[in-house]
Steps between C-alpha positions, in 0.01 A plus 500: 500500500548847354220723625562831324335682215412400145552789255338489155720761329842666504728649232845376604562356153436836334771665709740216421416531130572873489811477719357705786589194705759238416425237763209360703718459808792683658708748303308632202157458660504830693242667272250214529199506730481119484821311567577150617608635839180702550276210400671261739502759782123537452454119487319550168300206367492582127613781275368543147757646261348679202665525160433862402666680209542870582412744223870558422546125436418348157166317513642179356489137598878520537454760777246276672740206484781718637281576802416133547871423476565752780245316714679170432841654571422704812204339678473133401858391592458573870474162674233614746275660235239277334401594144128421485339369182244254638265469795692195619827696505332779694356262760834325548694827525259661747499189718881502498513868596676610182468846342293460183546692173232531232556649153247720318488719189369857525398604151477278192676756280819296463311193378411701187196284436702179483324220688805277468680762714222470758545124510877535533456730800263250657760225457756734661273531804299820447166439670309830479449750218381859513390588147606865518689759694327841491472545124389313189676205343410227250276321751305773682481855625653588834310700757673829410435473123268797424273315256410238764465209260501137611653184356612467141412191299844363592438594863189284505708212368751572776233444766424158355871415465563587865207286611624206294854528635406560862646852497333726758359826362583821686259790438696775678583772241232375258239747370157467656347385171780245467435385856137422425587321178755283681248430777249388237745280307717334764433153633712556810500769772714809442731684735552874539854473633545862608185717501292675765141622537404791275213600729761574770765663278381603155801399290459334155719208613261410779199270469138612500260334742349313203842364400573395859163322519575321173838373625339388825219323312753290305704432817795695364765695685548872571847616604474822700800704392735739680530760223442815708300686234270199457439499877435865586519852363689607811863605462603261776337159490494274807443127539160576651396660169483149355216409735219682312593302185494176696172599663348573158597160360368334816171691478454359149550144625869453423640360824633188326623688191714768664880488479793740447707601199759751618635638169833541680775611261234636266451818706722793592332587831346283766243474774659610827630188672437279199794557265605136457414145617633571850192718556265207446515353854390834646219520244393150603493605865284804422266284292469254788412778745233633264352185345608213726768239460319266260399764243841672523679172422263442208563845354878487536547143384216252521264620227769527234653169605164326472440655158839396363471147637167470321586664168867432432561187290494191717 
């Protein structure tokens, strides 16, 4: 059985879309943080691949489909990678020791308010949706939008559509007002795939204590992220700088809701010793020394695995 990490977010597909990388493995993958070789070397359990359209890319459904096509061309064909769309597939793949791949959408911009497009993506295997990146779109305001508005009327419909489909809602990047509106409307727990604790590092992309408590109360999932400037204001950020964020979530009652979302390939500098999936085993060892074996295994893999087995379609 594969015993490595479960990662809720990376941006491999964005680099493939823009041509900064031309392959997920071997020649052409040199500029990727996350590659097939690095995931297998780290004995990774599951990697979530986000569809994200960089600002230089047209925010169209065609661009979204091009990214999904890259996922199908570069990741899915590998015989030892299991593309996960259901809880049953995840259970089977984990038991067989296969590397699992999950597909998400970061930012609803490219859907352009078309709910048929949302349903098409679901049929293609997308299982989590972040409504925004940092700025405003047709559905909601992102966390860096100066006006700080929440969901639009269409955004409220999007919450209901996701619930009806079984699409997980990801609140990382969403404005705080939008967060609370989603929390009030959703019938299912949300995830924050790659966000840290604002009380530890005061960055707009991090979660307030009240937001963390709300996610914990609904038995959601919080992916502690490795973005250095979300972790610490220090010029050099170490693995140990993640611990205060973990401690904060734990102090608020989140032991069963804590996971990791690296944001590998979405960042241009890294935590020292944690530049790609091959740094995860060392992180796991440090977590075990600090928190004990059981909690460390839950943070690295178990909590997210339990959540997905419960909330993915059966």
